[in-house]
C-alpha positions in Angstrom: 185.0 -55.7 53.5 186.9 -52.4 53.2 189.7 -51.7 55.7 188.9 -49.1 58.4 190.4 -45.7 58.3 193.9 -45.5 59.8 192.8 -43.3 62.7 195.4 -44.6 65.0 198.5 -44.3 62.8 201.6 -43.4 64.8 199.9 -44.1 68.1 201.1 -46.7 70.6 198.3 -48.4 72.5 198.9 -50.6 75.5 196.4 -53.4 76.0 196.4 -55.8 79.1 195.8 -59.5 78.8 192.2 -60.6 78.5 190.2 -63.3 76.8 189.6 -61.0 73.9 193.1 -59.5 73.7 193.6 -60.8 70.1 190.3 -59.3 69.0 191.2 -55.9 70.5 194.7 -56.0 69.1 193.4 -56.8 65.6 191.0 -53.9 65.7 193.8 -51.5 66.7 196.3 -52.8 64.2 193.8 -52.5 61.4 193.5 -48.8 62.3 197.3 -48.3 62.1 198.2 -48.5 65.8 201.3 -49.9 67.3 200.1 -52.4 69.9 201.9 -53.2 73.1 200.6 -56.3 74.9 200.9 -56.2 78.7 200.9 -59.2 81.1 198.6 -57.6 83.6 197.0 -60.7 85.0 198.5 -62.1 88.3 196.6 -65.4 87.9 195.8 -67.1 84.6 194.1 -70.2 83.3 196.3 -73.1 82.8 197.9 -73.1 79.3 197.6 -76.9 79.3 193.9 -77.0 78.3 194.1 -80.5 77.0 195.3 -81.8 80.4 192.4 -80.0 82.2 189.9 -81.4 79.7 191.3 -85.0 80.2 191.0 -84.6 83.9 187.5 -83.2 83.7 186.4 -86.0 81.4 187.7 -88.5 84.0 185.8 -86.7 86.7 182.6 -86.7 84.7 183.1 -90.4 83.9 183.0 -91.2 87.5 186.7 -92.2 87.8 187.2 -90.6 91.3 185.9 -91.4 94.8 187.2 -88.2 96.4 187.9 -84.7 95.3 190.3 -82.5 97.4 189.7 -78.8 96.6 192.5 -76.7 97.8 191.4 -73.2 96.7 188.3 -71.2 95.8 190.2 -69.9 92.8 190.7 -73.4 91.5 186.9 -74.1 91.7 186.1 -70.9 89.8 188.6 -71.8 87.1 187.3 -75.3 86.8 183.8 -74.0 86.5 184.9 -71.7 83.7 186.7 -74.6 81.9 183.5 -76.7 82.2 181.6 -73.9 80.5 184.2 -73.7 77.8 184.1 -77.4 77.3 180.2 -77.2 77.2 179.9 -79.8 80.0 178.7 -77.7 83.0 175.7 -79.9 83.8 177.8 -83.1 83.7 180.5 -81.4 85.8 177.9 -80.4 88.4 176.5 -83.9 88.5 180.0 -85.3 89.0 180.7 -82.8 91.8 177.4 -83.8 93.5 178.4 -87.5 93.4 182.1 -87.4 94.6 183.1 -86.9 98.2 184.3 -83.3 98.4 187.2 -82.5 100.8 188.1 -78.8 101.2 191.1 -77.1 102.6 189.3 -74.0 103.9 186.3 -71.7 103.6 186.8 -70.4 100.1 186.1 -73.7 98.3 183.1 -74.0 100.6 181.7 -70.7 99.3 182.3 -71.8 95.7 180.4 -75.1 96.3 177.5 -73.2 97.8 177.1 -71.2 94.7 176.4 -74.5 93.0 174.1 -75.6 95.8 176.6 -78.2 96.9 178.3 -78.7 100.3 181.7 -80.0 101.5 181.7 -83.5 103.0 184.9 -83.0 104.9 187.1 -80.0 105.8 190.7 -79.8 106.8 191.5 -79.5 110.5 193.1 -76.2 109.5 193.1 -74.4 106.1 196.5 -75.8 105.1 197.9 -78.9 103.5 198.8 -80.2 107.0 195.2 -79.6 108.0 194.0 -81.8 105.1 196.5 -84.5 106.0 195.4 -84.4 109.7 191.8 -84.8 108.7 192.6 -87.9 106.6 195.2 -89.4 108.9 192.9 -92.1 110.3 190.9 -92.6 107.1 191.2 -95.8 105.0 192.2 -94.6 101.6 193.5 -97.9 100.2 192.3 -98.4 96.7 190.4 -95.0 96.5 190.8 -92.8 93.5 191.4 -89.3 94.6 191.3 -86.1 92.5 193.4 -83.2 93.8 193.0 -79.6 92.6 196.4 -78.0 92.9 197.1 -74.3 93.3 199.3 -72.6 90.7 202.1 -74.9 89.5 202.9 -76.1 93.0 202.9 -80.0 92.8 202.2 -80.3 96.5 204.4 -83.4 96.9 203.7 -83.5 100.6 199.9 -84.1 100.1 200.3 -86.3 97.1 203.0 -88.5 98.8 200.8 -88.8 101.9 197.8 -90.0 99.8 199.8 -92.5 97.9 201.4 -93.8 101.0 197.9 -94.4 102.3 197.2 -96.6 99.2 195.2 -94.1 97.1 195.5 -93.5 93.4 195.9 -89.8 92.8 195.0 -87.6 89.8 195.9 -83.9 89.9 194.6 -80.9 88.0 196.2 -77.5 87.9 193.5 -75.1 86.5 195.6 -71.9 86.9 199.1 -70.6 87.1 200.7 -67.5 88.6 202.4 -64.8 86.6 206.2 -65.3 86.3 209.0 -63.1 87.5 209.8 -62.2 83.9 206.2 -61.0 83.4 206.6 -58.8 86.4 209.6 -57.2 84.8 207.4 -56.5 81.7 204.9 -54.7 84.0 207.8 -52.6 85.5 208.9 -51.7 82.0 205.3 -50.6 81.1 205.2 -48.3 84.2 208.4 -46.6 83.0 207.1 -46.3 79.4 203.9 -44.7 80.8 205.9 -42.2 82.8 208.1 -41.4 79.8 205.1 -40.6 77.7 205.9 -43.4 75.3 202.3 -44.8 75.4 199.5 -42.9 73.9 196.7 -44.8 75.5 196.2 -47.7 78.0 192.9 -49.7 77.7 191.4 -51.5 80.7 188.8 -54.2 80.2 188.7 -55.8 83.7 189.5 -54.9 87.3 192.3 -57.5 87.9 194.3 -55.7 85.2 194.6 -52.5 87.2 195.0 -54.5 90.4 198.0 -56.2 89.0 199.5 -53.0 87.7 199.1 -51.3 91.1 200.3 -54.3 92.9 203.6 -54.5 91.0 204.1 -50.7 91.3 203.7 -51.0 95.1 206.0 -54.1 95.3 208.7 -52.4 93.3 208.5 -48.9 94.9 207.1 -47.4 91.6 203.7 -46.1 92.9 204.6 -42.4 92.3 206.0 -43.2 88.8 202.8 -45.1 87.9 200.6 -42.2 89.1 202.7 -39.8 87.0 202.5 -42.1 84.0 198.7 -42.4 84.2 198.4 -38.6 84.4 200.1 -38.2 80.9 198.5 -41.2 79.2 195.0 -41.5 77.8 193.1 -44.1 79.9 190.1 -46.0 78.5 187.6 -48.2 80.3 185.5 -50.8 78.5 182.3 -49.8 80.4 180.9 -47.9 83.4 181.7 -50.7 85.9 185.4 -50.6 84.9 185.3 -46.8 84.8 183.8 -46.5 88.3 186.4 -48.9 89.6 189.3 -46.9 88.2 187.9 -43.6 89.4 187.5 -45.1 92.9 191.3 -45.9 92.8 192.0 -42.3 91.9 192.6 -43.0 88.2 191.3 -40.5 85.7 189.2 -42.1 82.9 189.3 -40.3 79.6 186.8 -42.3 77.6 184.7 -45.4 77.3 182.4 -46.6 74.5 179.0 -45.0 74.4 176.0 -47.3 74.7 177.6 -50.6 73.5 180.4 -51.9 75.7 182.3 -54.0 73.2 185.7 -54.0 71.7 184.8 -52.4 68.3 183.0 -49.4 69.9 185.8 -49.1 72.4 188.4 -48.7 69.6 186.1 -46.3 67.7 185.8 -44.1 70.7 189.6 -44.1 71.2 190.1 -43.1 67.6 187.6 -40.2 67.9 189.3 -39.0 71.1 192.9 -39.1 69.8 191.8 -37.4 66.6 190.5 -34.4 68.6 193.8 -34.0 70.5 
């Protein structure tokens, strides 16, 4: 296969994190671009995929009596992991069998999407609410799965369950972006404003939400607006483009007809060649 023409030579292209970031980066690099990867996701899948898979295998194998679901985000991430592990039906069967204890309304909504319901809710949508609801329950000898939020080990809840005689197995399906990653976002905002980035490519709404959130948190909203004005902005498709426009961001291009990475990069090359 012949190498594509170096249509992006001497161009610096910023690409936010995504599941296909490596694919997009490779397409850009093969066309001569300098690629700047940006950590523009506030919440990410757990990097310890093996640990999540071991936990899910135990769940599917019927190892747990109870499943404490602390966040809707956690349920969504576990559902995505199950799809990736190609075990969604087994995962759903396991969920239907286990007693489901929820912290608040968001896990309830995620269960409803699977036509499932919560068996017990916290007295309040907090760790203390879960503890209150289980205070009088006999948990001795029960095997309890707990979905954690972020990397918070929730010692208060885990210690309570173990003190009640339960065996506990935790799963942390997602993590939050680190402070060092926020500093990388701040650096990107400055680079955009300095005109050091030729194009910024968006493939999902959380990417822009993270960029805008960091700008607001650090007092750099005006700088971000200025930077986006002098940078070519691309959207992977019409949904992304409409979202950016609704946020007041000018969209310079998107692929025509086929909303995939290769047409996206091709459209960028055509646009920059015309400038």
